[in-house]
N, C-alpha and C positions, 0 to 999 in steps of 0.2 A: 462572609463564614471565614472563618479563620482556621489556616492548617492547623490539626491535631494528630498525635499518634497514638493508637492503641495496640496492644500488644496480644493475637490470640494463636496460644500455644508460641512459637517460636517468629510465625509469620507476621511480620508489622502492617498497619493498616492506615492509610490515613484518608481524610477528605481535603482538597484544596480547592483553593479558589479559583474559578477562570480569571483571566486575564482580559478577555472580550469575546465576543462570538460574532457570526459573520451574521447578514440579513436572511428573514426565512426566506427559501425557495414557495412556489406554488406547490409541488409537488412532494415526495420522498428523495433523500439525499443521500449517499451511500459511501462514497470511497472521498479521502482528500489526499495532496501529494504538493508537495514545496516543489519550488526552482526557485533557484539560489541566483539572483544575480551577480556574479563574480566580479563584475567590475563597478557596481554602484548595490551594493546588501540591501541597502533601504527600499529597494524597488524592486527586489525580489516580489514573487508571485505563490498564489495558491490554490490550486485547483480542484475544484471538486463536483462531482458527478449527481446527477439529477434524474434518478434510477426509474425510469417511465416509456413507456412505449412510444413511437413516434404519435403524433406532431409535439409532446408534451416532453419528452425527453431531452434531457440537454447538458451542456458544459459547463460550471459557474466559474468566473474568474474573479479573485479577488487581491487587493493589495492587502500588506501585513498589516493596514491597521482595520482589517474585516471588512471595507467599503468594497462596493463591488466595481468589477470595468469593465466587465464581458461577460455575454451569456451568449453560447453557441448552442442554438436551438436545434428541433427536427431531428435529434440522434433517437435510434429506437432501441431504445432500453440499457445504455451506458451503464456499466457495473463498477469494473476498478478502471483506474488509472496510474498513471508512473510516468517518470521523467529522465530523460538520457541527456546527455553532454557530450558536443561535438560529432555527431553521426555526419559522415562527409556525404553531401550530394552535389556531382560535379567538382566545380573547384570553390564549394564553400562546404564549411563545417557550421552547422545549426543544431541547438537543443531541441528535443522533442519531447513531447507530451504525447504517450499512445494510450488509445481507451480500449476495453471492450467493448463493442456493439453486439450486444447478446441475440438482437432479435433476426441480425444480419449474417451472423457468425463468420464479424470478420473483427479484425483489428483496426480503428480510425487513428490515423498518424498525425497529428500536429504540428507547425513550426512555433515554435514559441519567439515571439515579435517582442522585445522589448519595451513597456510603455505601453503597449498596445493590447497582449493576448496570444489569442494563438490563430494562425491561418493554416485552412485544411490542405493536406501535401496528400494523401492517400489511402483508400481501405484496402487492406489483404485479406484474403480468404484464408480462414483455420477451421476447426473442427464445430460442431453445432452446440450451439449455449455456452459460447465462451463465457466465464466470470472472473476470474483474478487475474492479474497482471502483473509481472515485477521484472523492470528492464535490467540485464547486466552487458557492462560493458568491459569484454574481457582485456586483462591489463598486457600480454603480451602481445597482442596484436589490434588493441583495441576495436575489435570486432562487437556489433553491438546486437544480444539475442533480447528476445521476449520469451518469458515462460508463464503460460498462461494456463489454467484453471478450469472448469468446466463445472455446469450443474449435475450430470450425472457420469459414473468412468467405471474403469476394473479396478479391482484390487490390485492389480498393479497397470502401469504406465498411464494413471490418469493423467499426470501431467506433461505436454507436448513444450519442444524448445525448439523456436522459430529463429532465423540468424535472418537480422531486416537488414536490408545493405540496398543501395544504388546502383542503377548499370550505368552505360558510359554516355546514356543518354539522359543520366538523371532519372530515371524510373524506379519505384522502389519496388521491393519483392521480400518476400515472407516465406524462406525454404525452412523446414521442418529437418531439425537435425537429430533429433533422440526424443523417446516416449520414456517416462521413468515415472516411479512416485509409489509409493505403497498406500493402498487406502484400506481403511479397516473395514468400509461397508456402512457405518452408521452417517446417517445425515450427508454430507458433501462436502467436497476443498473448495472455498473460495479463495481466502487470502494468501498471499505469496509477498514474501519481501529477499531481500537481497542484501547480502552482508560483502559490499565491494572490496573493500580490505582484505578480507580473510578468504574472498572469493565461494561463499556458503551460498543456499539458498533454505529458506525455512518457507515451510507453510504449514496453514491449521487444518488438520484431519480432524473436521468439527469436533466430531462425537468421540474421539480416541485419546488424541494429544497433539503437540507439534513437531514435525518431522524436518529433518537436515540432511543434505544431500552437498554434494558439490555441485557448482552451478557452472562449473567448465564442462562440456559435453565430453571435450578430448583428455580431460584425467582419468586415469588410468583402473580409479576407482568412481567412476561417475556412475555406475549404478546401485552403488552402495548403500546402504541408509546408513547415515554416522550417528543419527541419535533421535529417539523418540522420547520426549519429556511433556513436561504440565500435561500429566493425564489424571493425576489427584487435584482435589480442594478446588473444581468449579460448582457455578452454579448454573450454568448457561451454557451456551455452545461457545466454543473458540473461535473467533473472529480475524479481527484485524492485526496484524503483526507490523511493528518498525522497530530500529535499531537504532541505536543512537550510544555513539563513544562505548564504552563498556558493556551496553547492557543491549539486552532485546525486551519489549513490551510487547504483552496480547492482549485481546479484548477477550474479557469474561461478559457476554450479550446478556442484560438482563433490562424488563421492561422498566422496572422502577428507575434504577440507578446502576448503570453497566459499571462493571470493576474493571482496571488493569491491571494482570499479573505484571512483575519484574522479574527477571532473570538475568544473572551474570551470564555474558557473553562465554568468555574461558569455561565454565566450569559448568554451566546450566543451571545453575540452583539456585531456585527460588527467594528473592531477597524481599519482596513484601508487595502489597496492591495499595491501588490507592483510588479513587472516584472523583470526577470532578463535576458529578450531578446531569450527565447524559443518560438518554435512554434509550434504549433497544440501540448498540453503538453496534455499526458495523467498521468501517475503515478506519485508519488510524493514522497519523505519519509523526515526523519530527524531524523539523527542520534542522541543519547545520549548526545555525546560530540557538537552539536551543527551543523554538516555539513546539509543544504539541496539540496535535489538533485531532479533534475527535469529532465523528459524526451525531448529533443527538434527532434523532427520531421524531422526539416532542416539538419540535421547533422546527423540523425539516433543513435545518442549515448545519454549522461547524462552529463547535467551542475551542476557544484558543487559550492555553495556559503555557505558564513559565517552568519549562521543564527543572529550573533552579528551586523554582519553588518544591516540584513533586522532591525534587534529588533532599532537600532540606526536610521536608517532612518525614521522609522514608529512611534519614539519616544515613543517606548513600554518598559515599566519596566521591 
């Protein structure tokens, strides 16, 4: 299937050929996250959650060619996963992957071991039924935060933000630093994503739109909603969010062929939408090298597509 461009009013639409896919998992997948090996980029990894209760729940670890490297079993309904770089633990700095473990009301923290995959570090209690997670490293002091969404919550303060750090003995803790985030009351909030350059956080209010706040809890306007966009033109729920260069991509979840809306990061203007042949897609991610990953419910796996093919099809700069 070759990329082609259609026009619906002023909104460009394209179907783009996937590059490759990961092996099918035995149960439903949910959320992908890339880790970039900065010393050896070709050895970067893709993590994906298998969203089931224990013992079937798991984290799958894939190489960039789509082959499976590792499977972390016996997770109790892992929903979303994200990656952070350079967390100080004692005299070491490690890269970590953090997963919401919904049935145990906690975050699971894993060290990323190059060439091997994930090593379990800690389980950190949070509120009931955590779902989405986005990791934010504050530029001013390199403090690490997890912004967490949940299955149900109030109209305000739906998301909680935790600072993750290690004590002098190397024990990890998660301390809540704020509650924030408007909620329309329609459906739920799951997907959360960080713009590390601008230090903004975006999340999908599934039945209403995409909301934007400051990620830094110490910002004087941290409680202020900066924008609500993506409110029209959707056929399904607003799900996964990914940020790449000057663009924000968000999932329009549809059973037969999910669509992905592309917005300009600076203006929040919608630029077009594309499809890669995935069904009932929840989570997405885009690597810094330009690989777009999307969960595919029909095959219980993840589809990988080159961002440059998407950009060319939509005539993005």
